[in-house]
Each structure stands twice: as C-alpha cells, then as structure tokens.
KESE-853966 format. One record per atom (N, C-alpha, C, O, CB): residue in three letters; atom name; chain; x, y, z. Coordinates in steps of 0.05 Angstrom, whole numbers, plus 5000, padded with zeros to 4 digits. Glycine has a CB too. Layout:
! KESE-853966
PT     r    a   c     px     py     pz
PT   ALA   CA   A      X      Y      Z
...
! end
This chain:
! KESE-853966
PT     r    a   c     px     py     pz
PT   MET    N   A   5017   4977   5000
PT   MET   CA   A   5000   5000   5000
PT   MET    C   A   5018   5025   5000
PT   MET    O   A   5037   5027   5015
PT   MET   CB   A   4981   5000   5024
PT   LYS    N   A   5011   5043   4983
PT   LYS   CA   A   5026   5068   4982
PT   LYS    C   A   5019   5086   5005
PT   LYS    O   A   4997   5086   5014
PT   LYS   CB   A   5021   5082   4955
PT   PRO    N   A   5039   5101   5015
PT   PRO   CA   A   5034   5119   5038
PT   PRO    C   A   5013   5140   5033
PT   PRO    O   A   4997   5146   5050
PT   PRO   CB   A   5060   5133   5046
PT   LEU    N   A   5012   5150   5009
PT   LEU   CA   A   4992   5171   5002
PT   LEU    C   A   4964   5159   5003
PT   LEU    O   A   4945   5172   5012
PT   LEU   CB   A   4998   5183   4975
PT   TYR    N   A   4961   5135   4993
PT   TYR   CA   A   4935   5122   4993
PT   TYR    C   A   4925   5117   5021
PT   TYR    O   A   4902   5122   5028
PT   TYR   CB   A   4936   5095   4977
PT   PHE    N   A   4943   5108   5038
PT   PHE   CA   A   4937   5103   5066
PT   PHE    C   A   4928   5128   5081
PT   PHE    O   A   4909   5128   5096
PT   PHE   CB   A   4961   5090   5081
PT   ALA    N   A   4943   5150   5076
PT   ALA   CA   A   4936   5176   5089
PT   ALA    C   A   4909   5186   5079
PT   ALA    O   A   4893   5196   5095
PT   ALA   CB   A   4958   5197   5083
PT   THR    N   A   4903   5182   5053
PT   THR   CA   A   4877   5191   5043
PT   THR    C   A   4855   5174   5055
PT   THR    O   A   4834   5185   5062
PT   THR   CB   A   4877   5189   5012
PT   LEU    N   A   4859   5148   5057
PT   LEU   CA   A   4839   5130   5068
PT   LEU    C   A   4834   5137   5098
PT   LEU    O   A   4811   5137   5107
PT   LEU   CB   A   4848   5101   5065
PT   ALA    N   A   4855   5142   5113
PT   ALA   CA   A   4852   5149   5141
PT   ALA    C   A   4838   5175   5145
PT   ALA    O   A   4821   5178   5162
PT   ALA   CB   A   4880   5150   5155
PT   GLY    N   A   4843   5195   5128
PT   GLY   CA   A   4830   5220   5129
PT   GLY    C   A   4800   5218   5123
PT   GLY    O   A   4784   5230   5136
PT   GLY   CB   A   4843   5240   5110
PT   ALA    N   A   4794   5201   5103
PT   ALA   CA   A   4766   5197   5096
PT   ALA    C   A   4751   5184   5118
PT   ALA    O   A   4728   5191   5124
PT   ALA   CB   A   4763   5180   5070
PT   CYS    N   A   4763   5164   5131
PT   CYS   CA   A   4750   5150   5154
PT   CYS    C   A   4746   5170   5177
PT   CYS    O   A   4725   5169   5190
PT   CYS   CB   A   4768   5126   5163
PT   ALA    N   A   4766   5187   5183
PT   ALA   CA   A   4763   5206   5204
PT   ALA    C   A   4740   5226   5199
PT   ALA    O   A   4725   5233   5217
PT   ALA   CB   A   4789   5221   5209
PT   CYS    N   A   4738   5235   5174
PT   CYS   CA   A   4716   5253   5166
PT   CYS    C   A   4689   5239   5169
PT   CYS    O   A   4670   5252   5178
PT   CYS   CB   A   4720   5263   5138
PT   ALA    N   A   4687   5215   5161
PT   ALA   CA   A   4662   5200   5163
PT   ALA    C   A   4654   5196   5192
PT   ALA    O   A   4631   5199   5199
PT   ALA   CB   A   4664   5173   5149
PT   LEU    N   A   4674   5190   5209
PT   LEU   CA   A   4668   5186   5237
PT   LEU    C   A   4659   5212   5250
PT   LEU    O   A   4641   5213   5266
PT   LEU   CB   A   4693   5175   5252
PT   ALA    N   A   4672   5234   5243
PT   ALA   CA   A   4665   5260   5254
PT   ALA    C   A   4637   5268   5245
PT   ALA    O   A   4621   5278   5262
PT   ALA   CB   A   4685   5282   5245
PT   ALA    N   A   4630   5263   5220
PT   ALA   CA   A   4603   5269   5210
PT   ALA    C   A   4582   5252   5225
PT   ALA    O   A   4560   5262   5230
PT   ALA   CB   A   4602   5265   5180
PT   LEU    N   A   4589   5227   5230
PT   LEU   CA   A   4570   5210   5244
PT   LEU    C   A   4565   5219   5273
PT   LEU    O   A   4543   5219   5282
PT   LEU   CB   A   4581   5181   5244
PT   LEU    N   A   4587   5227   5286
PT   LEU   CA   A   4584   5236   5314
PT   LEU    C   A   4568   5263   5316
PT   LEU    O   A   4554   5267   5335
PT   LEU   CB   A   4611   5240   5326
PT   ILE    N   A   4571   5280   5296
PT   ILE   CA   A   4556   5305   5296
PT   ILE    C   A   4527   5300   5290
PT   ILE    O   A   4510   5314   5300
PT   ILE   CB   A   4568   5325   5275
PT   ALA    N   A   4521   5281   5273
PT   ALA   CA   A   4494   5275   5264
PT   ALA    C   A   4477   5262   5286
PT   ALA    O   A   4453   5264   5286
PT   ALA   CB   A   4494   5258   5240
PT   ILE    N   A   4489   5247   5304
PT   ILE   CA   A   4475   5233   5325
PT   ILE    C   A   4465   5253   5345
PT   ILE    O   A   4481   5269   5356
PT   ILE   CB   A   4492   5211   5339
PT   PRO    N   A   4438   5254   5351
PT   PRO   CA   A   4428   5273   5371
PT   PRO    C   A   4436   5265   5399
PT   PRO    O   A   4435   5242   5406
PT   PRO   CB   A   4397   5275   5369
PT   HIS    N   A   4445   5285   5414
PT   HIS   CA   A   4453   5280   5442
PT   HIS    C   A   4430   5286   5460
PT   HIS    O   A   4416   5307   5456
PT   HIS   CB   A   4478   5296   5449
PT   PRO    N   A   4425   5270   5481
PT   PRO   CA   A   4403   5277   5499
PT   PRO    C   A   4410   5301   5515
PT   PRO    O   A   4433   5305   5522
PT   PRO   CB   A   4397   5253   5518
PT   PRO    N   A   4390   5318   5522
PT   PRO   CA   A   4396   5342   5538
PT   PRO    C   A   4404   5334   5566
PT   PRO    O   A   4395   5314   5577
PT   PRO   CB   A   4371   5361   5538
PT   VAL    N   A   4421   5350   5578
PT   VAL   CA   A   4430   5345   5605
PT   VAL    C   A   4409   5356   5624
PT   VAL    O   A   4401   5380   5622
PT   VAL   CB   A   4458   5358   5611
PT   LYS    N   A   4399   5339   5642
PT   LYS   CA   A   4379   5347   5660
PT   LYS    C   A   4392   5356   5686
PT   LYS    O   A   4408   5341   5698
PT   LYS   CB   A   4358   5325   5665
PT   ALA    N   A   4386   5379   5696
PT   ALA   CA   A   4396   5388   5721
PT   ALA    C   A   4380   5375   5744
PT   ALA    O   A   4355   5373   5742
PT   ALA   CB   A   4395   5419   5724
PT   GLU    N   A   4393   5366   5764
PT   GLU   CA   A   4380   5354   5787
PT   GLU    C   A   4364   5375   5802
PT   GLU    O   A   4374   5397   5807
PT   GLU   CB   A   4401   5340   5805
PT   GLN    N   A   4340   5368   5809
PT   GLN   CA   A   4323   5386   5824
PT   GLN    C   A   4329   5384   5854
PT   GLN    O   A   4335   5362   5863
PT   GLN   CB   A   4293   5381   5819
PT   ALA    N   A   4328   5406   5868
PT   ALA   CA   A   4332   5406   5897
PT   ALA    C   A   4311   5388   5911
PT   ALA    O   A   4288   5388   5903
PT   ALA   CB   A   4332   5434   5908
PT   PRO    N   A   4319   5373   5931
PT   PRO   CA   A   4300   5355   5945
PT   PRO    C   A   4277   5371   5958
PT   PRO    O   A   4255   5362   5958
PT   PRO   CB   A   4314   5338   5965
PT   VAL    N   A   4283   5393   5970
PT   VAL   CA   A   4263   5410   5983
PT   VAL    C   A   4270   5439   5978
PT   VAL    O   A   4293   5446   5971
PT   VAL   CB   A   4260   5404   6013
PT   LYS    N   A   4251   5457   5982
PT   LYS   CA   A   4256   5486   5978
PT   LYS    C   A   4276   5495   6000
PT   LYS    O   A   4274   5486   6023
PT   LYS   CB   A   4230   5502   5980
PT   GLY    N   A   4295   5511   5992
PT   GLY   CA   A   4315   5521   6011
PT   GLY    C   A   4341   5506   6010
PT   GLY    O   A   4359   5511   6026
PT   GLY   CB   A   4304   5520   6039
PT   CYS    N   A   4344   5487   5992
PT   CYS   CA   A   4369   5472   5989
PT   CYS    C   A   4386   5484   5966
PT   CYS    O   A   4375   5493   5946
PT   CYS   CB   A   4363   5442   5983
PT   VAL    N   A   4412   5484   5971
PT   VAL   CA   A   4430   5493   5950
PT   VAL    C   A   4450   5471   5944
PT   VAL    O   A   4458   5456   5963
PT   VAL   CB   A   4445   5520   5959
PT   ALA    N   A   4459   5469   5920
PT   ALA   CA   A   4478   5448   5912
PT   ALA    C   A   4506   5455   5924
PT   ALA    O   A   4514   5478   5924
PT   ALA   CB   A   4480   5446   5881
PT   VAL    N   A   4519   5434   5933
PT   VAL   CA   A   4547   5437   5943
PT   VAL    C   A   4564   5415   5929
PT   VAL    O   A   4553   5396   5918
PT   VAL   CB   A   4548   5434   5974
PT   VAL    N   A   4590   5419   5931
PT   VAL   CA   A   4608   5399   5919
PT   VAL    C   A   4612   5376   5938
PT   VAL    O   A   4607   5378   5962
PT   VAL   CB   A   4635   5412   5912
PT   LYS    N   A   4621   5353   5927
PT   LYS   CA   A   4625   5329   5943
PT   LYS    C   A   4645   5334   5966
PT   LYS    O   A   4641   5322   5988
PT   LYS   CB   A   4634   5306   5925
PT   GLN    N   A   4665   5350   5962
PT   GLN   CA   A   4685   5355   5982
PT   GLN    C   A   4673   5368   6007
PT   GLN    O   A   4680   5361   6029
PT   GLN   CB   A   4708   5372   5971
PT   GLU    N   A   4654   5387   6002
PT   GLU   CA   A   4641   5400   6025
PT   GLU    C   A   4624   5380   6040
PT   GLU    O   A   4623   5380   6065
PT   GLU   CB   A   4624   5424   6015
PT   TYR    N   A   4609   5363   6026
PT   TYR   CA   A   4593   5342   6038
PT   TYR    C   A   4610   5323   6055
PT   TYR    O   A   4603   5317   6078
PT   TYR   CB   A   4577   5327   6017
PT   ASP    N   A   4632   5314   6043
PT   ASP   CA   A   4650   5296   6057
PT   ASP    C   A   4663   5309   6082
PT   ASP    O   A   4666   5296   6102
PT   ASP   CB   A   4672   5286   6038
PT   SER    N   A   4669   5335   6080
PT   SER   CA   A   4680   5349   6103
PT   SER    C   A   4660   5350   6126
PT   SER    O   A   4667   5346   6149
PT   SER   CB   A   4689   5377   6095
PT   ALA    N   A   4635   5356   6119
PT   ALA   CA   A   4614   5358   6139
PT   ALA    C   A   4609   5330   6151
PT   ALA    O   A   4604   5328   6175
PT   ALA   CB   A   4587   5368   6127
PT   LYS    N   A   4611   5309   6135
PT   LYS   CA   A   4607   5282   6145
PT   LYS    C   A   4630   5275   6164
PT   LYS    O   A   4625   5263   6185
PT   LYS   CB   A   4607   5262   6121
PT   LYS    N   A   4654   5282   6157
PT   LYS   CA   A   4677   5277   6174
PT   LYS    C   A   4675   5291   6201
PT   LYS    O   A   4683   5280   6222
PT   LYS   CB   A   4703   5285   6160
PT   GLN    N   A   4664   5316   6201
PT   GLN   CA   A   4661   5331   6225
PT   GLN    C   A   4634   5325   6239
PT   GLN    O   A   4627   5339   6259
PT   GLN   CB   A   4663   5361   6219
PT   MET    N   A   4619   5306   6229
PT   MET   CA   A   4593   5297   6240
PT   MET    C   A   4573   5321   6241
PT   MET    O   A   4560   5325   6261
PT   MET   CB   A   4597   5286   6269
PT   LEU    N   A   4572   5336   6219
PT   LEU   CA   A   4554   5359   6216
PT   LEU    C   A   4532   5354   6196
PT   LEU    O   A   4520   5374   6187
PT   LEU   CB   A   4570   5383   6209
PT   LEU    N   A   4527   5329   6188
PT   LEU   CA   A   4506   5324   6168
PT   LEU    C   A   4478   5332   6177
PT   LEU    O   A   4462   5343   6162
PT   LEU   CB   A   4507   5295   6160
PT   GLN    N   A   4472   5327   6202
PT   GLN   CA   A   4447   5335   6214
PT   GLN    C   A   4451   5353   6237
PT   GLN    O   A   4463   5346   6257
PT   GLN   CB   A   4431   5310   6223
PT   MET    N   A   4442   5378   6234
PT   MET   CA   A   4443   5398   6256
PT   MET    C   A   4415   5408   6262
PT   MET    O   A   4396   5399   6249
PT   MET   CB   A   4463   5421   6249
PT   ARG    N   A   4412   5426   6280
PT   ARG   CA   A   4386   5435   6288
PT   ARG    C   A   4371   5449   6266
PT   ARG    O   A   4347   5443   6261
PT   ARG   CB   A   4388   5453   6312
PT   TYR    N   A   4383   5468   6252
PT   TYR   CA   A   4369   5484   6233
PT   TYR    C   A   4378   5479   6204
PT   TYR    O   A   4368   5492   6185
PT   TYR   CB   A   4373   5513   6239
PT   ASN    N   A   4397   5462   6199
PT   ASN   CA   A   4406   5456   6172
PT   ASN    C   A   4417   5427   6171
PT   ASN    O   A   4423   5415   6191
PT   ASN   CB   A   4428   5476   6163
PT   SER    N   A   4420   5418   6146
PT   SER   CA   A   4430   5391   6142
PT   SER    C   A   4442   5389   6114
PT   SER    O   A   4437   5405   6097
PT   SER   CB   A   4407   5370   6146
PT   TYR    N   A   4458   5368   6111
PT   TYR   CA   A   4469   5361   6085
PT   TYR    C   A   4455   5335   6076
PT   TYR    O   A   4449   5318   6093
PT   TYR   CB   A   4500   5357   6086
PT   THR    N   A   4449   5333   6051
PT   THR   CA   A   4436   5309   6041
PT   THR    C   A   4448   5302   6013
PT   THR    O   A   4459   5319   5999
PT   THR   CB   A   4406   5312   6039
PT   MET    N   A   4445   5276   6006
PT   MET   CA   A   4456   5266   5981
PT   MET    C   A   4432   5253   5966
PT   MET    O   A   4417   5238   5977
PT   MET   CB   A   4479   5245   5986
PT   THR    N   A   4430   5259   5940
PT   THR   CA   A   4409   5248   5924
PT   THR    C   A   4421   5235   5899
PT   THR    O   A   4445   5240   5893
PT   THR   CB   A   4388   5269   5916
PT   GLY    N   A   4405   5219   5885
PT   GLY   CA   A   4414   5208   5860
PT   GLY    C   A   4424   5179   5863
PT   GLY    O   A   4428   5169   5885
PT   GLY   CB   A   4436   5224   5848
PT   GLY    N   A   4427   5166   5840
PT   GLY   CA   A   4436   5138   5840
PT   GLY    C   A   4466   5136   5837
PT   GLY    O   A   4481   5156   5838
PT   GLY   CB   A   4422   5123   5818
PT   LEU    N   A   4475   5112   5832
PT   LEU   CA   A   4504   5107   5829
PT   LEU    C   A   4514   5122   5805
PT   LEU    O   A   4503   5120   5783
PT   LEU   CB   A   4510   5077   5826
PT   GLY    N   A   4535   5138   5808
PT   GLY   CA   A   4547   5153   5786
PT   GLY    C   A   4534   5179   5781
PT   GLY    O   A   4545   5195   5766
PT   GLY   CB   A   4546   5136   5762
PT   ARG    N   A   4511   5184   5792
PT   ARG   CA   A   4496   5210   5787
PT   ARG    C   A   4489   5223   5813
PT   ARG    O   A   4466   5232   5816
PT   ARG   CB   A   4471   5204   5769
PT   ARG    N   A   4507   5223   5832
PT   ARG   CA   A   4501   5234   5858
PT   ARG    C   A   4501   5265   5858
PT   ARG    O   A   4516   5277   5843
PT   ARG   CB   A   4522   5224   5879
PT   SER    N   A   4483   5276   5874
PT   SER   CA   A   4482   5305   5878
PT   SER    C   A   4483   5310   5908
PT   SER    O   A   4471   5295   5923
PT   SER   CB   A   4457   5318   5864
PT   TYR    N   A   4496   5331   5916
PT   TYR   CA   A   4499   5338   5944
PT   TYR    C   A   4487   5365   5949
PT   TYR    O   A   4490   5384   5934
PT   TYR   CB   A   4529   5338   5952
PT   TRP    N   A   4472   5367   5972
PT   TRP   CA   A   4456   5390   5978
PT   TRP    C   A   4460   5399   6007
PT   TRP    O   A   4464   5383   6025
PT   TRP   CB   A   4427   5384   5973
PT   TYR    N   A   4459   5425   6011
PT   TYR   CA   A   4459   5437   6037
PT   TYR    C   A   4431   5450   6041
PT   TYR    O   A   4424   5468   6026
PT   TYR   CB   A   4482   5459   6041
PT   CYS    N   A   4416   5441   6060
PT   CYS   CA   A   4388   5450   6064
PT   CYS    C   A   4385   5464   6091
PT   CYS    O   A   4395   5456   6111
PT   CYS   CB   A   4369   5426   6063
PT   ARG    N   A   4372   5487   6089
PT   ARG   CA   A   4366   5503   6113
PT   ARG    C   A   4336   5500   6119
PT   ARG    O   A   4319   5500   6101
PT   ARG   CB   A   4373   5533   6109
PT   SER    N   A   4330   5499   6144
PT   SER   CA   A   4302   5496   6152
PT   SER    C   A   4288   5522   6154
PT   SER    O   A   4264   5524   6160
PT   SER   CB   A   4300   5482   6180
! end
C-alpha cells in the first residue's frame, strides 16, 4: 500500500466518523432538582468534610445526598 493512499483513506475515515458523531442527537443534560425548597447544591468535598466533622444533621440545617450510582448530587438544606 502506498503511503499517500493510506493517508487519504485514514482522512476519509476520520471525516466519516466526525460526521457520524455530529449527526447523532445527544440527549439534553437534566439538572438535578433540589430535594426541598431552601436547598443549594454543594460539591462532594464539602459534603465529605461535613460528614467527617459529624455535621450532616444539625438543628436548623442539614446536608443530604440524592441520585443513584454515578449520578450523585449533594445538597445543603436550611430549615
């Protein structure tokens, strides 16, 4: 096989693959809804820090985790 032929074939395959990926519709990303009114999203590190300090449940606020495996969301809720 000649090098020029191989490069042309590889380029054509890359273009076809790119066109296929662009043509496939992607599902919209759904934002997770807060579990109750008054909750704000927090990062996992903040949730883990509160868990380590045993602050997940307090008198007027709490941290909670929602979602399934791989799609977890972390929340800080005020009463």
